[in-house]
C-alpha positions as CSV (number, residue, x, y, z in Angstrom):
1,M,3.8,-145.5,88.0
2,L,0.9,-143.7,89.5
3,I,1.3,-139.7,89.8
4,S,-1.3,-138.2,91.7
5,Y,-1.8,-134.2,90.7
6,K,-4.8,-131.2,91.6
7,G,-6.0,-130.2,88.1
8,H,-5.2,-126.4,87.8
9,K,-8.2,-125.1,87.1
10,T,-10.3,-127.6,89.2
11,G,-8.8,-128.6,92.2
12,R,-9.8,-131.5,91.5
13,A,-7.7,-134.5,92.3
14,Y,-6.3,-137.4,89.5
15,R,-4.9,-139.9,89.9
16,Q,-2.6,-140.6,86.1
17,P,-1.1,-144.2,85.2
18,V,2.2,-143.3,83.1
19,S,4.8,-145.0,81.9
20,F,8.3,-144.2,82.3
21,V,11.7,-145.1,81.8
22,R,14.7,-144.8,84.6
23,D,17.6,-142.7,83.8
24,K,20.3,-143.0,86.0
25,D,19.0,-140.7,89.0
26,V,15.9,-139.7,87.4
27,L,12.1,-141.3,85.6
28,L,11.2,-140.1,82.1
29,T,7.4,-140.4,81.1
30,P,6.7,-139.6,77.0
31,G,4.3,-136.1,78.2
32,G,2.1,-136.7,75.4
33,G,-1.5,-136.6,77.3
34,K,-3.5,-133.8,79.0
35,W,-2.7,-134.7,82.5
36,K,0.8,-133.0,82.0
37,L,-0.8,-129.5,81.4
38,N,-1.5,-129.8,85.3
39,L,2.4,-129.5,85.8
40,A,4.9,-126.8,86.8
41,N,8.0,-127.4,86.7
42,G,9.6,-128.0,89.7
43,E,6.0,-127.8,91.8
44,P,6.6,-131.6,93.9
45,I,4.0,-133.9,93.5
46,R,3.4,-137.4,94.7
47,I,4.6,-140.1,92.7
48,R,3.9,-144.0,93.7
49,L,6.2,-146.5,92.2
50,S,7.1,-150.4,93.1
51,G,3.6,-149.2,95.9
52,R,6.0,-147.5,97.6
53,D,5.6,-143.1,97.3
54,F,7.4,-141.0,96.6
55,A,7.6,-137.0,96.1
56,A,9.0,-135.9,92.6
57,R,9.9,-132.6,91.1
58,P,8.4,-132.4,87.3
59,E,10.6,-131.2,84.6
60,L,8.5,-130.9,81.0
61,V,11.7,-130.4,78.5
62,R,10.3,-129.1,74.8
63,D,14.2,-128.3,73.7
64,P,13.3,-130.6,69.9
65,N,17.3,-131.3,70.6
66,Q,16.9,-132.4,74.2
67,V,13.5,-134.1,73.3
68,E,15.1,-136.3,70.5
69,Q,17.8,-137.3,72.3
70,L,15.8,-138.6,75.3
71,L,13.4,-139.5,73.4
72,A,16.4,-142.2,71.8
73,L,17.5,-143.3,75.1
74,M,13.9,-144.1,76.1
75,A,13.9,-146.9,72.6
76,A,16.6,-148.2,73.9
77,K,15.6,-149.2,77.3
78,N,12.1,-149.1,76.1
79,P,11.2,-150.1,72.3
80,S,7.8,-150.0,72.6
81,V,8.3,-146.0,73.3
82,R,8.3,-145.9,70.0
83,R,4.7,-147.2,69.2
84,F,3.9,-144.2,72.3
85,V,5.1,-141.9,70.6
86,A,4.2,-141.2,67.2
87,I,6.9,-139.1,65.6
88,P,8.3,-140.2,62.7
89,S,12.2,-141.2,61.3
90,N,13.8,-140.0,58.4
91,S,16.0,-141.8,56.8
92,E,18.9,-141.2,58.8
93,G,16.9,-142.7,61.8
94,H,16.7,-138.9,63.1
95,L,13.0,-137.7,64.3
96,D,11.2,-135.8,61.1
97,R,12.5,-132.3,62.5
98,A,9.0,-130.7,61.2
99,S,7.2,-133.9,63.0
100,L,8.6,-132.9,65.9
101,N,9.1,-128.9,65.8
102,A,5.0,-129.4,65.2
103,A,4.6,-132.0,68.0
104,I,6.0,-130.1,71.0
105,E,4.1,-127.0,69.2
106,H,0.8,-128.8,70.2
107,G,2.0,-129.0,73.6
108,F,4.1,-132.4,73.3
109,C,6.7,-132.7,76.0
110,I,9.8,-135.5,77.6
111,V,8.4,-135.4,82.3
112,R,11.5,-136.2,83.8
113,W,11.4,-136.3,87.2
114,H,13.4,-136.0,89.6
115,V,13.0,-137.6,93.3
116,I,13.4,-135.0,96.1
117,D,15.9,-135.6,97.9
118,G,16.1,-138.0,101.3
119,H,13.7,-140.8,98.9
120,R,16.2,-141.1,95.7
121,N,17.5,-144.2,97.1
122,D,14.4,-145.6,97.5
123,V,13.5,-145.1,94.2
124,E,16.2,-147.4,92.5
């Protein structure tokens, strides 16, 4: 998926490829890079998916319980997610809570993309 956005400080236009996983009617992206700093909850941006452009509203998920749940869902659909998200797991298979909290404190989140109504069926 390719996202198009403007820098919040510079106003410069950017296009950034990001990985994603589909979950019902939303797309999920691990937000570990600096690009997500230019997103605002609910402010629509353009995404390009399968050669088509759509408007989508990002939701920045930072609650540790939700982040862990969404990462597990993403890893189940695409195991390579674990390679890109370097948060260690504990002996029970859950993300190490201290490491997860530290990652979130340093800006990590999950971006839940809501395709704006009227275009949702085109994305699925």
